KELOFI-26853 format. One record per residue: x negated, y negated, z of N, C-alpha, C in turn; residue in one letter. Coordinates in pm, whole numbers, padded with zeros to 5 digits, always signed. Each point is the difference from the previous one (the first is absolute). Last residue first. Example, Ala and Ser with C-alpha at 12.3 -4.5 7.8 and 13.67 -1.06 7.14 Angstrom:
2
-01285+00225+00708-00082-00119+00006+00077-00109+00073S;-00029+00572-00007+00089-00119+00000-00090-00120+00000A;
// end
This chain:
447
+04153-02751-01712+00137-00019+00047+00006-00090+00120G;-00414+00125-00194+00071-00084-00094+00141-00031+00048K;-00262+00299+00247-00053-00137+00014+00070-00096-00096L;+00100+00461-00026+00048-00054+00126-00043-00145+00017M;-00170+00241-00364+00141-00032-00021+00061-00060+00126Q;-00436+00157+00030+00002-00119-00084+00144-00043-00031E;-00061+00399+00235-00035-00114+00084+00000-00129-00082I;+00081+00417-00222+00110-00039+00088-00033-00125+00082A;-00256+00280-00337+00035-00139-00030+00104-00056+00097H;-00173+00458+00019-00115-00090+00002+00032-00146-00029I;+00369+00312+00241-00091+00029-00111-00098-00117-00013E;+00359+00221+00392-00089-00109-00041-00087+00047-00114V;+00350+00210+00316+00036-00029-00138-00082-00117-00053N;+00074+00227+00454-00113+00050-00081+00026-00017-00147A;+00273-00164+00375+00048+00114-00077-00110+00063-00085A;-00088-00386+00259+00051+00100+00095+00047+00126-00072K;-00134-00369-00260-00114+00064+00064+00048+00108+00097F;+00332-00253-00216-00075+00079-00098-00117+00072+00067E;+00268-00309+00245+00067+00128-00019-00078+00091-00094A;-00240-00381+00305+00073+00017-00125+00059+00139-00011S;-00293-00184+00356+00145-00016+00019+00082+00031-00125D;-00481+00007+00003+00046+00102+00095+00151-00004+00020M;-00202-00337-00265-00001+00129-00068+00051+00111+00092I;-00053-00429+00181+00110+00000-00097+00009+00133-00073R;-00361-00074+00289+00124+00016+00076+00120+00011-00094R;-00415-00097-00192+00007+00138+00045+00127+00027+00080H;-00092-00442-00130+00039+00081-00115+00012+00147+00039L;-00161-00305+00326+00143-00019-00027+00050+00083-00119P;-00472+00017+00099+00085+00065+00100+00149-00024-00026I;-00419-00164-00234+00101+00082-00067+00095+00067+00099T;-00247-00482+00108-00038+00137-00033+00115+00072-00071T;-00227-00526+00174+00114+00079-00046-00048+00137-00045R;-00245-00317+00378-00004+00050-00138+00126+00078-00033N;-00142-00204+00432+00106-00062-00078+00007+00051-00145P;+00001+00341+00333+00026-00141-00032-00133-00076-00003A;+00272+00515+00106-00115-00060-00067+00035-00143-00036I;+00199+00472+00272+00000-00147+00005-00130-00053-00060D;+00342+00473+00046-00127-00052-00053+00007-00153-00007F;+00380+00276+00120-00092-00026+00111-00131-00066-00045E;+00332+00144-00313+00059-00107+00082-00095-00042+00112T;-00114+00371-00266-00013-00123-00078+00055-00120+00078L;+00055+00430+00186-00140-00042+00006-00023-00131-00077A;+00429+00205-00017-00028-00051+00134-00143-00054+00010S;+00126+00215-00399+00075-00126+00013-00027-00064+00136R;-00181+00426-00080-00071-00103-00074+00071-00134+00014M;+00209+00373+00189-00121-00033+00075-00081-00109-00071R;+00381+00172-00216+00040-00076+00119-00122-00044+00081A;-00076+00284-00365+00045-00131-00048+00039-00088+00119I;-00110+00446+00092-00120-00076-00038+00037-00140-00049A;+00347+00303+00098-00064-00045+00123-00126-00081-00029E;+00226+00197-00366+00080-00107+00060-00060-00053+00130P;-00223+00372-00205-00012-00126-00075+00088-00110+00058R;-00173+00381+00336+00077-00004-00123-00018-00135-00069T;-00252+00111+00400+00042+00134-00045+00074+00000-00133P;-00362-00386+00080+00116+00045+00076+00043+00136-00053A;-00391-00443-00040+00024+00143-00020+00116+00041+00090H;-00265-00478-00237+00080+00066+00102+00021+00146-00038V;-00334-00470-00113+00041+00136-00034+00082+00058+00116I;-00240-00477-00230+00086+00045+00108+00057+00136-00041L;-00453-00312-00144+00102+00096-00040+00077+00043+00125K;-00300-00475-00155-00004+00133+00060+00113+00086-00052G;-00139-00429-00175-00037-00018+00140-00016+00136+00067I;-00041-00158-00540+00059+00091+00098-00056-00025+00140M;-00101-00214-00448+00071-00072+00106+00058+00092+00107S;-00463+00029-00330+00139+00042+00007+00067-00060+00123D;-00420-00280-00117+00030+00142-00011+00150+00027+00000Y;-00233-00440+00052-00076+00072-00102+00051+00141-00029H;+00127-00370+00332+00071-00001-00128-00061+00091-00106P;+00017+00062+00565-00074-00066-00107+00075+00006-00133P;+00157-00012+00532+00018+00082-00120-00071-00070-00116I;-00088-00026+00542+00015-00080-00120+00010+00094-00121M;+00120+00062+00555-00074+00047-00117+00031-00090-00120Y;+00209-00027+00442-00119-00081-00022-00081+00039-00121G;+00298+00370+00224+00029-00142+00011-00130-00080-00010A;-00038+00454-00242+00047-00035+00134+00030-00149+00001R;-00125+00457-00372+00012-00140+00041+00046-00012+00145V;-00053+00397-00303-00131-00050+00039+00007-00140+00060H;+00342+00473-00057-00026-00140-00033-00136-00042+00054S;+00402+00401-00003-00138-00002-00049-00029-00143-00048D;+00381+00250+00335-00038-00120-00073-00147+00011-00037V;+00454+00328+00174-00144-00015-00022-00025-00126-00081R;+00409+00299+00299-00035-00124-00071-00152-00012-00006V;+00278+00342+00241+00005+00017-00145-00032-00124-00080G;+00123-00096+00492-00011+00136-00051+00010+00001-00152L;-00162-00464+00197+00102+00097+00035-00024+00134-00066G;-00115-00553-00133-00049+00125+00058+00114+00094+00027G;-00171-00496-00300+00096+00082+00074-00065+00125+00057P;-00270-00479-00081+00052+00117-00071+00100+00077+00085P;-00180-00522-00032+00039+00099+00100+00062+00119-00071T;-00252-00502-00085-00001+00134-00060+00028+00100+00112Y;-00049-00576-00126+00062+00106+00078-00008+00132-00077R;-00222-00370-00175+00011-00051+00138+00062+00105+00092E;-00296+00013-00479+00115+00056+00071+00001-00054+00143L;-00224-00228-00461-00019+00056+00133+00131+00049+00060R;-00096-00003-00544-00002-00097+00111-00007+00073+00133G;+00212+00116-00532-00123+00002+00081+00009-00105+00110P;+00347+00229-00334+00008-00092+00113-00127+00008+00085Q;+00211+00121-00547-00083+00032+00117+00006-00109+00106P;+00411+00099-00341-00123-00081+00006-00080+00036+00125A;+00431+00182-00217-00103+00071+00075-00134-00077+00000F;+00412-00184-00176-00065+00093-00092-00121+00067+00063N;+00282-00271+00267-00078-00081-00093-00084+00090-00089R;+00276+00176+00343+00089-00101-00058-00071-00092-00097D;-00229+00345+00255+00087+00059-00104+00092-00102-00066P;-00489-00053+00236+00134-00058+00012+00089+00057-00111D;-00460+00198+00282+00055-00051-00126+00140-00053+00026E;-00374+00295+00244+00013-00144+00022+00039-00064-00132A;+00116+00522+00145-00087-00091-00075+00025-00144+00040N;+00093+00541+00145+00025-00135+00051-00102-00094-00065I;+00228+00499-00122-00121-00083-00012+00035-00142+00042R;+00233+00481+00152+00021-00132-00061-00132-00074-00004C;+00180+00550+00053-00102-00105+00015+00044-00126-00071E;+00207+00507+00218+00016-00115-00089-00109-00101+00031I;+00153+00568+00092-00081-00119+00029+00023-00107-00106A;+00215+00502+00237-00001-00096-00110-00077-00124+00043H;+00007+00566+00161+00064-00130+00011-00011-00085-00125G;-00309+00392-00008+00067-00023+00127+00057-00142+00002S;-00224+00411-00356+00057-00133+00016+00072-00008+00134I;-00439+00329-00137+00145-00012+00008+00040-00147+00014K;-00436+00374-00118+00039-00141+00004+00152-00011-00010I;-00259+00415-00032-00016-00056+00135+00060-00139+00014D;-00031+00259-00415+00109+00047+00085-00006-00059+00142R;-00346-00081-00326+00123-00073-00030+00114+00041+00094Q;-00478+00036+00202+00059+00059-00119+00132-00073-00025K;-00440-00202+00285+00139+00043-00016+00020+00078-00130W;-00412-00226+00159+00037+00098+00103+00141+00055-00015P;-00395-00182-00366+00130-00034+00057+00040+00105+00103L;-00521-00063-00071+00116+00046-00076+00130-00045+00066P;-00481-00272+00022+00083+00097+00071+00116+00046-00090E;-00356-00340-00094-00013+00136-00050+00085+00104+00070G;-00035-00500+00035-00111+00065+00071-00015+00147-00039A;+00359-00261-00171-00126-00055-00053-00121+00064+00066A;+00427+00114+00166-00018+00053-00135-00133-00047-00059I;+00132-00176+00414-00041+00140+00013-00025+00064-00137R;+00170-00439+00012-00136+00002+00055-00052+00143+00008I;+00448-00072-00130-00092-00044-00105-00145+00003+00046T;+00341+00102+00315-00016+00107-00099-00097-00041-00110A;+00129-00315+00326-00096+00097+00053-00026+00111-00102K;+00331-00301-00116-00131-00067-00001-00108+00092+00057V;+00453+00144+00006-00055+00000-00136-00137-00065-00004I;+00287+00270+00379-00072-00127-00010-00074-00002-00134D;+00460+00281+00150-00137+00009-00053-00060-00139-00012I;+00463+00138+00125-00093+00009+00111-00145+00011-00043G;+00439-00057-00255-00078+00125-00007-00091+00020+00121T;+00288-00388-00072+00088+00115-00021-00075+00132-00005I;-00232-00419+00068+00099+00015+00105+00090+00121-00022L;-00336-00126-00323-00061+00045+00125+00105+00030+00106E;+00140-00196-00401-00031+00142-00018-00065+00057+00125T;+00087-00457-00012+00128+00072+00006-00021+00150-00018V;-00381-00305-00028+00052+00030+00134+00132+00077+00003P;-00238-00161-00417-00032+00132+00056+00059+00025+00139H;+00016-00388-00342+00115+00061+00067-00030+00136+00063E;-00324-00256-00255+00049-00090+00106+00105+00071+00084V;-00340+00324-00245+00103-00097-00036+00036-00088+00120Q;-00471+00276-00163+00103-00008+00103+00099-00109-00041V;-00243+00206-00413-00041-00064+00126+00110+00021+00104R;+00013+00040-00508-00112+00080+00051-00056-00060+00128T;+00484+00027-00300-00083-00094+00074-00107+00078+00076N;+00304+00102-00463-00058+00053+00123-00084-00110+00063V;+00464-00008-00346-00146-00011+00013-00044+00070+00126E;+00454+00041-00210-00049-00133-00035-00152-00004-00006L;+00389+00417-00065-00119-00053+00067-00039-00137-00053M;+00492+00235+00046-00096-00034-00105-00120-00066+00067Y;+00493+00315+00120-00121-00073+00039-00089-00024-00122F;+00557+00083+00111-00112+00041-00083-00119-00088+00035N;+00463-00027+00181-00112+00052+00077-00103+00071-00088Q;+00388-00265-00138+00022+00144+00003-00111+00074+00074D;-00010-00472-00070+00122+00026+00075+00036+00147+00008Q;-00521-00121-00061+00122-00056-00057+00123+00043+00081D;-00536-00090+00133+00104+00101-00003+00128-00060-00053M;-00578-00082+00004+00133-00059-00005+00100+00115-00011L;-00517+00012+00230+00100+00039-00098+00115-00102-00003F;-00558+00105+00190+00121-00082-00002+00091+00039-00116E;-00414+00196+00339+00052+00018-00135+00138-00067-00004V;-00463-00044+00321+00145-00014-00008+00043+00010-00145T;-00445+00154+00349+00051-00048-00129+00151-00009+00008A;-00489+00083+00319+00144-00026-00004+00038-00054-00137A;-00428+00333+00047+00045-00122+00066+00151-00010-00003G;-00317+00255-00351-00021+00010+00144+00036-00133+00065A;+00069+00307-00498+00015-00126+00075-00017+00025+00149Y;+00003+00246-00461-00109+00017+00099-00007-00123+00089D;+00341+00094-00339-00096-00109-00019-00121+00012+00092A;+00373+00303+00018-00064+00015-00131-00106-00106-00024R;+00271-00027+00390-00092+00115+00008-00077+00018-00131R;+00343-00323+00020-00116-00043+00078-00104+00111+00009V;+00408+00105-00208-00071-00100-00078-00127-00044+00071L;+00295+00282+00230-00074+00074-00104-00080-00096-00087D;+00292-00180+00322-00116+00063+00065-00085+00075-00101A;+00401-00181-00155-00093-00108+00035-00125+00056+00066A;+00354+00292-00096-00068-00038-00124-00099-00112+00026S;+00272+00138+00355-00099+00103-00031-00075-00032-00130R;+00354-00282+00128-00110-00012+00096-00110+00102-00030A;+00401+00012-00250-00082-00114-00040-00118-00018+00095V;+00311+00347+00098-00065+00022-00130-00092-00114-00038A;+00267-00028+00397-00107+00097+00013-00076+00017-00131D;+00382-00277+00003-00106-00059+00083-00119+00094+00008R;+00387+00157-00210-00072-00094-00086-00114-00066+00076K;+00278+00286+00242-00074+00077-00100-00079-00091-00093K;+00292-00195+00331-00121+00063+00057-00082+00078-00102P;+00299-00439-00108+00021+00144+00001-00128+00070+00048D;+00115-00501+00155-00063+00071-00112+00024+00149+00017I;+00104-00416+00298+00098+00048-00099-00064+00060-00125A;-00336-00302+00287+00134+00051+00031+00075+00052-00121P;-00542-00007+00136+00093-00069-00090+00140+00058+00021A;-00309+00042+00425-00004+00042-00140+00096-00082-00085P;-00199-00297+00199-00031+00141-00022+00084+00085+00097A;-00063-00547-00236+00053+00094+00098-00037+00143-00038E;-00094-00583-00092-00024+00139-00036+00060+00090+00106E;+00000-00554-00205+00042+00097+00102-00028+00140-00054I;-00154-00367-00254+00039-00073+00120+00030+00095+00116L;-00301-00008-00508+00084+00068+00098+00025-00088+00123K;-00086-00133-00530-00069-00004+00129+00093+00057+00106Q;+00117-00078-00469-00085+00118+00014-00084-00002+00127H;+00336-00333-00080-00110-00015-00098-00104+00110+00017R;+00288+00052+00387+00024-00113-00090-00123-00015-00089R;+00264+00409+00334-00116-00075-00047+00044-00118-00084Q;+00167+00483+00234+00026-00139+00042-00123-00084-00031S;-00006+00473-00075+00082-00069-00099+00029-00145+00035S;-00269+00413+00170-00051-00137+00000+00080-00087-00097C;-00020+00510+00284+00079-00082-00091-00047-00144+00015D;-00255+00505+00085+00043-00130+00053+00085-00068-00106R;-00182+00551+00130+00024-00116-00085+00036-00125+00080D;-00317+00477+00106+00136-00037-00038+00004-00138-00065F;-00408+00213+00103+00063-00039+00126+00139-00055-00027L;-00366+00367-00266+00079-00122-00002+00063-00024+00136H;-00482+00256-00163+00135+00014+00055+00074-00131-00017V;-00482+00296-00174+00084-00121-00004+00137+00034+00059A;-00559+00203-00094+00132+00008+00062+00075-00132-00015N;-00469+00117-00131+00101+00041-00096+00140+00013+00057G;-00408-00162+00221-00005+00145-00013+00109+00053-00092H;-00076-00456+00173-00111+00032-00088-00015+00149-00025K;+00488-00245+00106-00132+00007+00062-00107+00040-00102D;+00525-00267+00025-00084+00104-00059-00136+00001+00068G;+00551-00195+00059-00137+00005+00051-00073+00114-00069L;+00475-00328-00094-00078+00123-00014-00136-00019+00066V;+00540-00225-00062-00130-00012+00065-00072+00135-00007Q;+00399-00234-00322-00042+00119+00076-00140-00025+00057I;+00456-00325-00175-00141+00039-00013-00032+00116+00093E;+00422-00321-00264-00030+00104+00097-00143+00047-00021V;+00387-00390-00156-00144+00020+00004-00030+00098+00114H;+00461-00076-00328-00061-00009+00133-00149+00029-00011R;+00372-00214-00379-00084+00111+00047-00043-00025+00143A;+00257-00213-00476+00032+00024+00141-00079+00123+00045R;-00096-00155-00426+00066-00121+00049+00033+00011+00149E;-00409+00237-00276+00128+00031+00062+00060-00128+00057L;-00366+00107-00421+00030-00077+00121+00139+00037+00050F;-00424+00242-00309+00142-00028+00010+00025-00074+00131K;-00489-00052-00199+00087+00100+00060+00146-00043-00012E;-00560-00113-00177+00144-00022-00011+00077+00114+00066L;-00524-00265+00049+00073+00111-00060+00149-00026+00013Y;-00532-00267+00011+00139+00012+00044+00065+00120-00068V;-00520-00270+00106+00076+00113-00055+00141+00004+00059A;-00385-00313+00095+00121-00043-00068+00082+00113-00060G;-00369-00121+00411+00033+00111-00089+00134-00032-00065N;-00197-00253+00358-00114+00019-00087+00020+00114-00098G;+00316-00188+00337-00072+00124+00029-00126+00021-00084F;+00300-00400-00017+00014+00048+00137-00094+00116+00032A;+00019-00201-00443-00033-00104+00097-00003+00055+00143S;+00140+00282-00352-00142-00032-00017-00045-00101+00104E;+00456+00103-00017-00077+00113+00051-00150-00026-00010A;+00300-00314-00188+00006-00003+00147-00083+00112+00061E;+00036-00016-00472-00072-00118+00049-00003-00003+00153Q;+00254+00336-00213-00143+00020-00022-00082-00114+00059R;+00469-00038+00001-00046+00098+00099-00149+00027-00014A;+00209-00284-00318-00002-00063+00133-00054+00095+00106A;+00060+00163-00443-00106-00100+00004-00012-00061+00139A;+00353+00300-00072-00128+00070-00012-00116-00099+00012I;+00450-00161-00010-00039+00058+00128-00136+00068-00006S;+00210-00177-00393-00047-00108+00088-00056+00057+00131T;+00202+00300-00296-00122-00053-00062-00061-00110+00087R;+00417+00178+00133-00109+00096+00018-00130-00054-00057L;+00403-00241-00060-00052-00015+00135-00117+00095+00025A;+00223+00037-00410-00067-00129+00010-00062-00021+00136G;+00266+00390-00074-00130+00004-00067-00076-00133+00011E;+00340+00111+00394+00012+00010-00145-00139-00010-00061N;+00072-00017+00470+00130+00056-00035+00022+00010-00150H;-00431-00014+00393+00049-00044-00131+00130+00071-00033A;-00377-00135+00432+00117+00077-00042+00051-00057-00132I;-00505+00007+00272+00102-00078-00070+00112+00094-00046R;-00503-00046+00317+00123+00074-00028+00101-00093-00067M;-00446-00097+00207-00016+00071-00125+00119+00084-00036G;-00010-00098+00501-00074-00077-00100-00026+00085-00125R;+00216+00151+00417+00088-00070-00093-00071-00081-00106G;-00208+00287+00343+00060-00118+00059+00087-00080-00094G;-00436+00300-00156+00138+00019+00045+00057-00130+00052G;-00469+00269-00282+00062-00093+00094+00142+00034+00035G;-00188+00162-00476-00071-00020+00126+00083-00091+00091A;+00180+00103-00418-00057+00129+00037-00072-00008+00134S;+00428-00311-00148-00146+00004-00001-00050+00137+00043A;+00486-00081-00245-00068+00002+00130-00151+00005-00019K;+00534-00082-00234-00142+00000-00032-00076-00014+00131V;+00521+00187-00117-00088-00083+00082-00144+00020-00046I;+00549+00041-00206-00129+00064+00027-00083-00095+00086V;+00571+00087-00138-00118-00081+00024-00125+00086+00025P;+00201+00168-00367-00018-00116+00087+00096+00009+00118Y;-00212+00426-00302+00111-00089+00026-00035-00113+00095G;-00256+00379-00222+00046+00024+00138+00115-00092+00039I;-00195-00025-00444+00029+00141+00028+00061+00019+00138K;-00150-00427-00144+00119+00038-00077+00040+00144+00030A;-00399-00168+00185+00117-00058+00066+00129+00038-00072A;-00412+00126-00195+00026+00078+00122+00126-00051+00070T;-00155-00241-00374+00052+00129-00042+00037+00086+00121E;-00211-00411+00076+00135-00024-00052+00065+00132-00040V;-00450+00009+00129+00087-00023+00115+00144-00021-00044A;-00326+00037-00333+00012+00129+00069+00095-00013+00119E;-00127-00385-00234+00102+00075-00073+00023+00138+00063E;-00345-00283+00168+00133-00049+00035+00109+00082-00067E;-00482+00212+00119+00061-00085-00103+00142-00038+00041E;-00263+00237+00310-00107-00049-00087+00056-00100-00101E;+00139+00199+00511+00053-00051-00126-00116-00058-00081I;-00061+00405+00364+00001-00145-00014+00053-00039-00138A;+00164+00467+00110-00117-00065+00059+00012-00150-00015G;+00354+00290-00125-00090+00104+00051-00123-00059+00068D;+00497-00242-00018-00119+00019-00082-00092+00104+00065S;+00495+00062+00149-00070-00123-00038-00120+00032-00085G;+00389+00219+00390-00033-00001-00142-00066-00133-00036P;-00053+00181+00501+00085-00077-00090-00033+00032-00145F;-00096+00374+00383-00050-00126-00054+00108-00071-00081L;-00111+00429+00401+00093-00064-00095-00045-00140-00040P;-00324+00416+00123+00060-00111+00073+00090-00076-00097T;-00291+00397-00076+00145+00002-00015+00068-00102+00091K;-00480+00079-00091+00053+00037+00131+00152+00010+00000A;-00232-00140-00388-00052+00133+00030+00055+00052+00133A;+00102-00439-00131+00068+00094-00090-00044+00143+00030R;-00215-00353+00222+00133+00028+00056+00076+00098-00088A;-00419-00171-00141-00016+00104+00101+00135+00039+00059M;-00003-00352-00307-00045+00122-00069-00012+00115+00099R;+00098-00430+00164+00116+00061-00065-00039+00130-00072K;-00340-00262+00194+00081+00065+00103+00120+00071-00062C;-00278-00272-00265-00062+00130+00025+00078+00078+00105S;+00162-00433-00085+00005+00079-00123-00062+00139+00021I;-00002-00334+00346+00133+00056-00021+00007+00089-00124K;-00409-00089+00347+00036-00046-00135+00130+00068-00040D;-00173+00126+00406+00026-00143+00010+00034-00063-00134G;-00130+00463+00048+00135-00024+00049+00035-00148+00009L;-00436+00131-00158+00099+00082-00071+00142-00034+00041T;-00368-00210+00220+00012-00045-00138+00107+00076-00077G;-00105+00134+00438+00065-00131+00002+00021-00051-00141M;-00244+00392+00055+00142+00024+00028+00078-00131+00001A;-00466-00032-00058+00058+00072-00112+00150+00022+00020E;-00265-00197+00345+00022-00093-00113+00068+00069-00117P;+00106+00209+00474-00121-00020-00079+00028-00101-00111S;+00307-00043+00437-00032+00098-00105-00133-00031-00068P;+00040-00165+00499+00100-00002-00107-00043+00099-00106G;-00293-00242+00340+00113+00069+00060+00119-00015-00094I;-00546+00010-00088+00120-00081-00025+00120+00077+00054F;-00549+00019+00134+00125+00071-00034+00114-00100-00018E;-00530-00075-00098+00100-00037+00099+00131+00066-00040I;-00433-00022-00249+00007+00105+00102+00086-00042+00119H;-00073-00229-00432-00073-00052+00117+00004+00097+00117C;+00230+00097-00404-00138-00023-00041-00087-00049+00115D;+00466+00051+00069-00065+00131-00017-00146-00017-00036R;+00262-00389+00025-00015+00059+00133-00075+00133-00009C;+00120-00202-00402-00112-00070+00062-00026+00055+00141V;+00378+00160-00226-00124+00052-00061-00123-00067+00060E;+00428-00152+00128-00022+00134+00053-00129+00061-00054A;+00130-00412-00176-00040-00016+00139-00028+00137+00063F;+00179-00007-00431-00140-00044-00002-00052-00016+00142H;+00456+00101-00070-00086+00117-00019-00147-00039-00001A;+00431-00230+00237-00105-00037-00094-00099+00116-00013N;+00401-00082+00295+00020+00084-00119-00100-00035-00110E;-00017-00224+00426+00042+00135+00038+00017+00092-00120A;-00141-00488+00078-00079+00097-00077+00045+00144+00020L;+00341-00389+00110-00141-00033-00026-00067+00110-00084F;+00422+00191+00236-00027-00128-00062-00149-00019-00020G;+00098+00322+00389+00077-00016-00124-00021-00140-00053Y;-00358+00303+00291+00138-00040+00030+00084+00000-00125G;-00483+00127+00050+00045-00119-00072+00140-00048+00038P;-00442+00262+00242+00144+00019-00022+00054-00126-00066H;-00512+00253+00049+00079-00123-00017+00145+00038-00023I;-00480+00240+00246+00110+00001-00096+00069-00136-00004A;-00388+00098+00273+00006+00126-00074+00099-00006-00115D;-00301-00425+00224+00122+00080+00013-00011+00128-00082V;-00295-00425+00132-00037+00141+00003+00121+00090+00022N;-00053-00499-00055+00063+00060+00118-00027+00149+00013A;-00171-00246-00374-00047-00071+00120+00053+00068+00127I;+00158+00156-00412-00140+00040+00021-00058-00066+00124E;+00437-00116-00134-00002+00141+00041-00142+00047+00029A;+00065-00432-00176+00047+00006+00138-00005+00143+00053A;-00097-00065-00453-00108-00056+00083+00037+00006+00147S;+00329+00124-00309-00104+00103+00010-00117-00050+00085I;+00340-00307-00092+00051+00106+00088-00104+00111+00017I;-00093-00351-00299-00005-00048+00138+00050+00106+00098R;+00016+00089-00468-00139-00013+00044-00009-00043+00146D;+00425+00026-00218-00056+00131+00031-00142-00013+00055I;+00417-00343-00003-00142+00001-00033-00063+00132+00044R;+00458-00161+00082-00015+00065-00131-00146+00006-00046L;+00138-00213+00413+00051+00137+00006-00008+00076-00132Y;-00198-00456-00006-00021+00073+00125+00047+00145-00013S;+00047-00354-00333-00132-00033+00055-00029+00076+00128E;+00413+00039-00236-00099+00021-00105-00141-00029+00048T;+00383-00087+00276-00036+00142-00006-00106+00029-00104A;+00042-00475+00267+00057+00069-00117-00049+00144-00011P;-00180-00280+00364+00137+00048+00007+00052+00072-00122G;-00540-00008+00084+00109-00096+00017+00138+00066-00006P;-00409+00326+00143+00019-00108-00096+00117-00091+00031G;-00165+00398+00252-00043+00032-00137+00032-00111-00100I;-00087+00146+00568+00062-00095-00093-00055+00024-00140C;+00052+00349+00426-00095-00060-00093+00076-00093-00093V;+00040+00304+00512+00060-00074-00110-00109-00064-00086T;+00102+00428+00399-00092-00095-00062+00073-00070-00114Q;+00234+00290+00286-00126+00008+00074-00104-00097-00055D;+00548-00085-00015-00107+00073-00068-00126+00002+00086A;+00406-00241+00111+00010+00142+00032-00110+00083-00066Q;+00068-00476-00065-00035+00020+00140-00002+00148+00037E;+00149-00159-00426-00146+00007+00009-00046+00026+00142L;+00461-00077-00123-00046+00138-00018-00151+00015+00014W;+00228-00433+00011+00008+00078+00124-00051+00143-00013P;-00173-00433-00289+00097+00108-00010+00003+00086+00125G;-00267-00404-00145+00071+00008+00127+00104+00111-00002E;-00268-00089-00385-00098+00009+00110+00065+00007+00137R;+00159-00020-00490+00048+00097+00101-00089+00006+00124D;-00092-00276-00384+00137-00035+00033+00057+00090+00109A;-00431+00081-00183-00003-00117+00089+00141-00043+00040Q;-00057+00513-00119-00030-00126-00069+00000-00114+00101S;-00122+00542+00094+00102-00104+00002-00047-00121-00080Y;-00086+00571+00167-00045-00116-00076+00112-00104+00001V;-00111+00409+00364+00096-00074-00083-00073-00110-00075C;-00099+00503+00260-00060-00127-00042+00100-00069-00092V;+00006+00430+00401+00047-00070-00120-00074-00132-00020T;-00036+00538+00256-00020-00145+00007+00042-00065-00131E;+00192+00470+00223-00081-00056-00108-00012-00151+00018I;+00272+00354+00243-00136-00021+00050-00096-00055-00103G;+00489+00080-00027-00084+00110-00047-00144-00011+00048M;+00327-00333+00093+00052+00123+00060-00082+00122-00040E;-00107-00415-00196-00032-00003+00143+00048+00127+00068R;+00113-00070-00454-00141+00036+00018-00038+00005+00148A;+00435-00148-00117-00016+00143-00031-00144+00045+00026A;+00095-00459+00049+00066+00079+00104-00017+00149-00023R;-00163-00300-00329-00079-00010+00124+00060+00089+00109I;+00239-00049-00401-00115+00090-00016-00086-00001+00125I;+00363-00299-00014+00051+00138-00001-00115+00100-00009R;-00097-00459-00044+00028+00036+00140+00051+00143+00010L;-00065-00170-00430-00130+00010+00067+00019+00042+00145A;+00382-00091-00247-00055+00130-00038-00139+00018+00060I;+00232-00412+00072+00060+00112+00072-00059+00134-00040E;-00315-00405-00124+00137-00001+00047+00047+00129+00064G;-00395+00025-00367+00033-00100+00101+00140+00027+00056R;-00451+00273-00277+00132-00059-00011+00024-00095+00118N;-00342+00371-00082-00009-00101-00107+00137-00062-00023A;-00277+00272+00407+00135-00023-00051-00006-00116-00098I;-00369+00391+00199+00027-00140-00031+00139-00010-00061L;-00232+00378+00361+00055-00031-00131+00019-00150-00015I;-00268+00420+00316+00029-00143-00017+00052-00023-00142R;-00088+00438+00164-00021-00068+00128+00036-00148-00011S;+00186+00475-00269-00073-00127-00006-00020-00057+00141F;+00045+00534-00076+00084-00119+00000-00088-00125+00000M;
// end
């Protein structure tokens, strides 16, 4: 097992990794930017190293500075968390070249599954259900027009690299498709340095369901069941729950096993999330594979009792998975709300600035993963998430009631947050009935 690891991240995920490592008897080193020099999570690390100014491009995205910090601190491994360099195959390769273990998949596995086009090829072999669409990257515009005519409009143009809704365009006719290809290529090149795009059938009404998988270095892989992430805006998730409600058990089992098989075929070691869209007839279609720990991993931890962050560390250290698929069971229901410093009434405008009040909720079955406290200055350089509020209860209705109570108890001021929107969603008949599809929140906001 490692004796010291470096955390190449910030905020709540950095604190989450520190806590897991401490319980395992592992020392931690946190890198930080000048904008984060007063970050409360830094107080919990055994050592800290400043790696540059506030902008991520000059600090958290600087591979050279992170590797230098790792060498100075004499660490065994680097945990990337999520975001920043977590899905950067080059970073994983540099770690390997410097004889530092990357706590995540190999560069080869990350490249195969992280690239949506090569991932689709492997998914076909694993019999993972896929959308009809182009076989690979769109080379010629006329090829895309021909494919769209075969599968029918609407279609969606998507970037091969990256995510978060960037490099994505929906087209309802041929003219819009031609425009969308050029726009998506340009945005993808700007955001990810890779302008490759591909084409898929677009579902007007669908749920976003994903499968959590763990793979080790010995060829083993298990799934930890599913999550529903349909409550989102502009492809950004707001609320997640596990297990996904109202799904046929046989279909749930089949798609979960196909996801685990896909990860196993890729010789993948670490945590991976295989994301799907599900139509109204509960047909699944794979979207992509996220080759890292997900923001929403706590809901899966609560229903399975498995610490996913500890698992990633043990896997990277070469330990085999201690579970067989039959050992993993679902217990109860969990819901997570992302608490962002954003104003939903002003198109989710970020709300940086100093928090004067911060009092999180508590009680049975309530968990708060957050890095802030009263007096903390929310910087303008990074994601606006203050933390994650997660509840667990024996049933979904009880979990909804517990979340509603916890949201009422959560006191944050003067910064506006997404808490009022979360309360509204918890109170909605559609959410209570598990009738939320990926565009429902945007429709709610328009109404």
